N, C-alpha and C positions, 0 to 999 in steps of 0.2 A: 360606901361600897354600891350602889346604883350608879355611880361612874362609872365603877372599874367592873361591871357586870354590862356595861354599856361598851366600854371599849373590847371587852373580851369577845363578845355576841359580835361586834362589828370585825374583830381580827380571823375570825372564825369565818366570819361570810367569805371576808376579803379570799381568804387562805381556799374557801369552797370554789370558788368564782376563778382562781387562779388555776386550781387545780382541772378545772373541767374546761379551761381553754387550752391548757397545758394536752387533756386529754380529746379533746373533739376533734382534731385529725384521724386520731385510730380509730374513733368511736364511729365516726363517719366512714371510712374503710370499712369496716367489719362491717354496719349495716349495709353497704350494698353489697359485700361476699354475703350477707344472710337472705339479703331478698332474691339474689341469685339461684337460691337453694331453695329456701320453704317456702310455700305461698303465705300470702300477705291479707288480712282480711280488709274488705272494699271501702270500707271506711279510711284504713291508714292508708291505703292506696289512692283514696282520694288528698289525704292529705299530704303526701308526697308526689302527689303531681301539680298540687296547686304549687308544693313549697318550688319546685323544679321550675315552673314559670314564672313564680317571683323571684327565684335564683338569676335567671335570665335576663330579666327585666333590670336589674339590679347592678347587673355586668353591662349591659347595653349603655345604662345611664352614669355609670362610673366612667365608663369610654369617653362617654360625648362630655363630661364635664372634668377631664383628667388634663394638665395643664402640658402635659408631654408626654408620649407613647409610653417613653423609659421610665415614667414614674409608678405604671401598674406593671411591675417587670414578674406581676404574680401570674399575669395572664396566660401564658402558654399552661402552667399548672393547673390554673380555671377551667381550659378547655379541655385538659385529660379527665379532670373531675364530673366535670360536666358531661361529656360524652358519656364515660362508666356508667356515671347514674341515669342517664337517658336511657341507657340500652339493658339497664337492672328493672325501670320500668316496664320499659315493652317486653320484658321476661316473664314479671309476675302478674304486668294486665293479660300475657297472651295465655300463662297459666290456669288465670282466672277465667279465661273468656271457653278457652276449649275447655275444663272442667265443668260448668255451670251453662253454659249454655243459655237459652234462652231465660233464664231464672237469674243470671249475671244483674247483678242492680250497681253497679259503679256508676256514681251520679256524676262524676267528670266523663266519661265516656261518652256515656247516654245523649248526655248535653251538648257533646264536640259531637256528635253524630245526628244529632235533630235540632237544635236551639240554633246553634252558629253555621249549620248548613241552611236554615230557614225554610225550611218544608220539610213534610214526616211522607210518610211513605217512600213508594216507588221511588219518583221523585227527587223524595231529599239523596235515596242513596246513591243516585246516577248526579245528582248536581256536587253532594259530599267526595265522592270518587272523581269527579272534574277537579273541585279543589285542590281535592288530595296531590292529584297528580299536576298541576301547575304550582303549586307549591314546593314541589320538592324536584322540579322544574328550574324552575327558580333558583330554588338553594343550588341546586347538583352546575347546574349550566352555567347562572350569570356571577352569585356573590363566592360560592365556595370555591370553583374555580378559578375566578378572579384575585379574589382575595390568596388564593395559594399560590399567583402567577407572581402576587407581588412579592408576596412573603419573600418567594425563593431568589430575585430580584434585587430585594435589598439585603438580603442574607448575603450574599455573593460579593456584594457593593460595597457592603459595610466593613467585612472581612478582608475586601483586597483595600481598603481606604483605611486598614486600620493601623498601620505600620506607617503610612505619611504623614496621618494623624497626629500618632506618637511621635514622630521625628519632627515633627513640625511645632508639638510643643517644647521640646525637648531643644530645639533651637531658641527657642523663646527665654525659655533658664536661661540657657545657656548666656545668650547677650544680655541679660541682666533685667527683658521687659517682665517679666513675671516670678513672684517667690518661690519658692521648693514648695510648699504649700499648694499655690494658687498650682502651682503641677504636676503636684500627688492627685488632686483633684478632679485635674482635666484628666487625666489619663484615668483616674478612675471610672468616669462616665465613659470615655471611651470604651474601654475596658464591657462597661455595660451596659453600651447597645448594641455591642459587638454579642452578647454574650445574649441580650433577650432578642435581635432580629435573627440567630441562628437556634434561636429556641424555637418561635413563631414557625419559622418556617419548618421546623416536622411538627411542631403541634399543630399546624392547618392540616399534615392528612387527616386526624382526628376526626375532623368535621366531617372531609370528604367519605371517609370509611363511615361514619354516623348513618350519612343518607343514604349508602347501597347500602348499609344493615338495614334500614328504616325501611326500603323498597322490599328485602329479602322477608322482613317478619310479616309485612302485610300479606303478601303474596301468600306465607305458611300460614296467617289467622284464616284468610278466607280459602283455601283450600282443605285446611286441614278441619277447619269448622264444619264443613258442609259435610263433608265425610263422616266425623264424627257426630252431627245433630241425627241423617237420616240413617245413620249405620248402626250405631251406638243410642239413640235417644229413642229413636222412631220418629222424627219429626218428618213430615212431610219437606218436601223438595223448593216448596218454594216456600216457605218457612224460614227452612236453615237456611237458604241464599240472603234472604230479607235479613234475619237475622246475625247473623255472620258479617256480614260482607257490612253492613252498618256499624259495627261492635268496630269493627275491623278499618273500618273508614274514620271511626271517631279516634280510634285510639292511635292510627297515623298521626291524626293531624294533630292531635293531642303533644304529640312525641318532637314531632318538624317543627312546632312552632315554639317550643323554645329553641330546637336547635339553630332556628332561623337567627332569632335573635344574637345568639352567642353568634353565629357566621359574619353576619351584618356587623357588632362589634367587633369580630375579628378583622372583618375588610378596612372599617374604620381605624383602627388601630395601625395596621399596615401600610393605608394611603397617607398617614398623618405624619410619616417619619421628618421631615424635615419641617413640621409647623412645632409652634410653641405657643403655648394659650389656650384659653376656653375656648371649645369650640363654635359655642354658640357666638361668642366676641369675636370671632373670625368672621364669622358670615356675615352679622351684622356689618365688621369696622369692611367688609371687602365686596360685600354684594348687595345690602341695603342704606350704604351709609355714601356714595360717590356715586359722579356719573347722570346728574339728572337729568339731563337728554337721552340717555336712555329708556329711562319710566314715561317720559313724555310722548314719544314714540311710538310704547306697549300702549298707551292710552290710548291715542290716535288707532290701533290697529285694533284693540276692542271696539273702540264705537264706531267702527268702519265693518267691523265685523257685525253686531247689532245690529247695522240700519239692515243688512241684505234679508232676503227674504226668507225665512225659515228658519232664521238661529234665535234664540232666547233672549230676546235683547232685556227681557227684567231680570237677568242672569250676568250679562254683561257688560249694561250700562250704570249699576254700583258699581262691579269691581272697577270697570276703568275711572270712574272718583275715587278710587280707594287711589290705583296708581297714581293717578295726576296730583292727588292730595301731596302723598309721599313725595312724587315729583316737585313739587311746590316747597315741601320743607326743605328738603338736598337744595335744590337750587334758592333758596333766601340764605341758608347755611352757608354755599360756597360764596355766594356774596359779599358776605357777610366776611368773609377769608382772604378775598378779594381784595376790599375797602382797606380792611386792616393790614393787608402788604403796601399798596400802594401807600398809606401813610407810614408806613414803617419806612418805605423808603426813601420822601420825603425827605424826613430827617434825619434817613444816613444809617439809621441803625441795620436797617435790614440790607443795606449793602455790607457793614461788618460783620453780622451773623453768617451772611452767605459768602462770602473771602473768607473767614477761617472754617467754613464748610466746605469750601473746593477744596483739589489736590494743592498741594503746594506747588507753583511753576519749577520750581529747585527739586528735584527727587534724586536724593543723595546716593551716592554709590557704596558696598561694601568697601571698606580699605582692600579686606582679606575676605575670601568666601570659596568655602570646598560645596560643590555639588556630586551628589551622589545616583548611578544608576540605579534601579528599583531593587537590584538583585541585591545589592548591597549594605538595604538600610537596617539589618539586622549589624550590624556591626556597631549601631549608634542606637539600640533597642537598649533601655536599660533591664528589662529584663532575662537579658541574654548578655545581660553583662556591661553593655553599652564601652568596653574595653579601648575603642576608638578615642571618645569624648576624654577617657584623662590621659591618650595618649596625648593629646593636640593641647590640653590646657598645662602637660609636663612639658611639650613645644617650647609652649608660648614662656612658660619662666626660662627653663634657658635659654633661651632665643634674649631676655632681654639679660641674662650673667654674660654671655658671651659677645653681643651687639651693643649692650649699654640703649639696645632701645625696646619699648612696650610695647608688643605687637598685639595692636585693638582686636577683640573678641574675635575668633573667625565663626562667620553665621555658615550651618548647614542647613542642605536643604535638597532634598529632590529634584531632577531635573529629568522628566518622560524623554525627552529629546537624545539625551544619552543613553548607548549601549546598557542594559542590564547591569554586566561587570564593570562599568566604566566609572572614574571618577576624572573628577577636573577643575583645580584650582583657579580661583581667576584673584586677579587682583584689580580692583576700581573697574570690574567690568570685563574686564580684559584676560584671552585664558593665559596662564604662565606655564600651564603644564599641566599633562593629564599622563593616565595607564590604565590599565584593565588589572584587576584580580579574580582569581579563580578562588571562590570559594571552597572548604575544605580541603586546601591545598598549601604547600609551602614553598616560597623561592629560594630556591639554593645557586647561592652564586661561588661560582669560582676565585677565592682567592689567591689560588695559584700555587695552595698545598694539596690539592688533592691527590689522594695517593691511587683514586679508582673513579673512574668514568660510569656517571651514572645514565637508565635511560630515563625520557622524561619528555615531556614534550619544551621544545625550546622557546627563549623567550628572550627579552631585553628589562633591567634591570630600570626601570621610569626613573630614579632619583640620577642615577650616573650614567647609563648606555651602557652600562655590564651585561655580555651574554649569561644569559641565568637562564633554571631549570624549575618547572612546574614537577610539584612530585606530589602526589597526596600524601592525607594523615599516618596511612601508617607505613610512609618508607623514610618517615621525618630520621629515625636514630640511623640508618642505614643512611643516610645523606651524613648526618655529622660524623657518623664513625669514617665513613669517605672523606672528611674532612674540607666539605663543602660549609660557607656560612648557610644556616636556614632563619628566614625570616617568612614570621607569618603574615596574614593582610592587613594588621591593624600598625604593623609595626612600616611595612611597607610602606604608608599612605603617611606613617605620621614622620620616618627617614624624609620622605620625598616632599614634605613641609619644612621641614628643617631647611634643606637646601635651596628647594622656593624664598624661604625668609632670607637665606643668608645672599641669595643672587639679587633679590628686586628689594633690600633692603631699604635700597634709597629712593623708590619709588613708593615706599609703603610711608615715608616719613614724610608727612603734607607740614604746611606751615603751621596747619594748628596746634598739631603736634610738639613744633619746636617750640611755640609760644608758650606752651604747658611744662617743655621741661625750662626755662628760662626762669617763669615764673617758678616751680618748684626749688629750684635752685636758689631764687632769690630771698627765698625763705633762711637759710643755712650759711648762705654768701654771696650776701646785698652787694657789697663794695666790687666783685669781679663784674658780675651782673649788670648793674649800673655802670661800670667805667666802658664795657663793650657798647650798652647803649646810650651813654650818655652823648644829649644831643649837641649836634655840631661837627663831632668829632666822631663820635661812634658807628655803628653799622644797624644796618637795619634790621628788622627779624630775617627779613627774607633772604639775606644776603648772609646769613649766621646759618640757615639753612642747607644755603647751595655748599658751603663750607664741608656742613654735616653730610651731605649727600655724596661729594665728593671721595671725605672717606669711608661711609661703607660702602659705596662701589667696588670699592678694592679692600672689603671686607676686612675694615680697620674698625674695632669697637671704640664707640663714644661714650662709656660706662667714665673714664675717664672728664665729666664736662668740664671740672675744674681747670686742667691744666689746656684742655682746647681752649676754654675762654680766654684761661691767661695770656697764651700764644697769640693770639686773634685782638688782645687790649695793647699787647706790646708793638705789635708790625698794624695795625689799623694806622696808626699817623704817616709812616711812610707811603703805603699802597691798600686800596681798599679791592686791589685785584682780587679776584677768588683763587686763580693758580696759586697767588701766589702767599695768599694766608694759609691755601691748604697745606702746601708745602713744610711751613711754620709749625701748621700745626701739628703733621707727621710728623716733624723733627720733635717737637715737645712730646710725642706721646713713642717716643726711639726706643724706649726701654721695651713697651710692650709690644713694639711691632719685633724687634728683634727677636724676640723671644719665642713669637709667634714663629716663628722660622729657624731656630736654631736648633740643633742637639748636642746638647750638652757644654753647652756653650759655646760649640762654632759653629759657623754659619757659612755652607759651602755655600758660591758665589759663582755668578759666570759674571765675565767683564766684557767689556766691548771695545775691540779695537780703537786706539783713538782718532784715529782719520775717519770713520766711518761714524763715532760718536760727533763729532763735529758734524761733520754731513748732518745726523739728523738736527742738530742743534740751528746749521743756519738754514734748516728747511720751514725753523717756526713761520707761524703765519695767525695775524689776529683778525677773529672774526667776531659779529659781535655778537656772541655765545662763549667767547673763550678762544684760546689758542688752539691750534691743533699742529699737527707734521703735515706739511704739504710735501712731501718727493712725488718725481714723479713714477708712473705707472709700473714701467720696469725697474726702475732702484726700490719700490716698494713690495716690489712681491720677490725681489732678490733678497730684500731685509727680512720679512716673515720666511722664510725657504731656510732661511742661515739660522735665523732665532730657532723656526724647530727643529731644525736637526739638531742642534745645541740643550735644546728642553727633552729632546726625546732620551739622547745621549746620557743624560745626569737621571732620568727617573728612569732607567736601565740601571742604574748601578744602588736605587731605591733612594733616591735622595728628590726633593724636592727643587723643582727648576727656580731660582732667586735670579733676577739679574741686578749688578749692582753697578751704579752710574753715579756720574755727577750731578749735584741738585741741578741744574742749567738743564739736564737733559733728559732726569727722571720724567717727569709728566709727559713726557712730547715720546719719550721711548712707551709706555703706556700706553700713552693716543694712540699710538701706532699700529700697536699690536693687541689691541685692546675686543678686534671685532674677531680676528681669526688665533688668539689664544686668551680667551678670556681671562683664565685660573693663573697666568703671568702673576709672579710678584717680583714688580720693580721697586726695589730702593735706592736712595742717594746715601752717599759718604756719610753727610752731617747724619744720618739718622743712628750707626753706627752708635752706639756707645761705651764705655770703656766694659770691659768685664763682656764682654762677647769679643769673639778673635774671627776676622775675615780668612776665608780661605780659599782662594783663586782653584776653581777646577777648571776652568777652561778659559775659551777667549774666542767671543761671536767676532767674524771676519767674511769676509764676500769672498771662495775661492778666489774665484778670477773677477779681475775689477775692470777687467777691460769689456768684459761676458757679464752679463744678469744672470750670472748662474747660483745655483744654489751653495748657501754657507754649511761652515761647521767649527768643529771644534779644532783649536792649535793643540796638537802634541793629544798625550794620554789622557784620562780623567781620573782623579786623584790625585 
């Protein structure tokens, strides 16, 4: 029974404490309101003033021993409460001073008006008034003004850098450097810092307002007290001035002293924005624990001052001895550290540690990166949807399916050099494409079926170079009804990224990527990989990489790696020429290539005049990096004009231009047109598989064999 009663008593006490804790803020606020309306006994006023001093001192100590400023995120609210509480005490003390006059017996105010000042009578009043003015000036001009300015700057820079920090965290998460939990924790910390310094910017105004109202209340106390004492209480003018000025000075000092502590705490908080750790530890670490030389100099200066006439040597010499002793201790610690480093150097341990801490001499570049101007940062902000991040991941997945190449994670980062609305893709640090985005606008592209032209800002589609328009969000439906293809900003960048990957897939595929592909394939098809890499008769990994790059350069998917490697294994004993192996790999992928360009099993092709084709074959020239078509410049120009006109005529019919030629000429035809017509598809006859019906829609020939004139199509198309 006794145990049950004790448990019930503990539970009741716990419930009472919880209730008291929950109701404390409401009770405190109501107490402040009551203080503003009802007169307080002087005993209670003394107690509340003592609480105000202790509370302000606690706030200052908490700030000094807080590891990080944002850990005390209640500080802006504390500033408001402390300011209102101090003003309420001012109002209560003013009421008692004016109503009681010489009979006022508030011990705290009387103590500050006499004991703290250090003297009594008129001299004490004058000294107290001077001290009051000095405290007000220090607080208003130095501490409060400086802290307010630092708060404004810290809040502005914190808010400006918030999006950049969020994007950096998202980039680390996208690259796999941190987990999702760590990403969420860091984002919450950034948001917390932003909210804290934003609140501090506003809360700092409470202190400056408190200083101004303190001066106003003191003036009212003096003037009102003298008038009331002389006119209503019949006191002599000298006594009234002495009493009320003394009480007003004491009241002012008592109210501004806690405010001075709180404003000092505010200044410490906002000036420690970049500091992490205990303030006392940082002071001893950064000031009193290093640089013995500067303390020896200080000790010497103190000794020099001590020997000069008139200086208090009995003060300066002991101080010089203390500073010299401290310098000796630091110097001994520095010598031990130097000896330890020398020993580590001799054993080689220090060298190893230093090398591991230094920056690597090889600074790797991202295979693919996206840089954004600061105006485009909302596209990767998760709080605003971060739709671009999802689009980029989707592009990587789709590229893996289309090209058979796993694209590395795209590093997204801000670049202050770019214009706010500009973005830039880089492949291994080199610009691969860039464009500009107008936020809150849509890009409208005319696919050729527009029924009504729209007005808007003219621009060019960054992915394909097509003419387009920028229209505002409210005109999107109008543009769609008119027949435009309407694209939002994330889709513009995602489409551009897709095109960048297709055009530069060969540059993205590195030697290490090729090795990873082979190692992964070895798990399922060990015989195929071993045959290709067989010692003595096989190929090196770099040679396989060259073949894969040649395929990707012509936008041929390497997803069917088994067929590619089998073709290489079949023909590698015949020749290890990269051009030869590439052609055989293409023939192994013939079905895939044909269906890439065929329409309903019909492949519409342009053929080449046999005499012209033989001329291209005869121009073959072998270089250390491979074979090239080395036609004379006039012949090359005429050839390009002929192909361009033929391709334009085919496109006018709505077909994709595909050139069909012999196996010997295919690579040379592609090589000779790659610079001027990079998107031209060139197939060889062995690549045509059963089931695909080639249909010749024209012949490419030079119109005038004697003159290097333009080429065209022989006859009609169709």
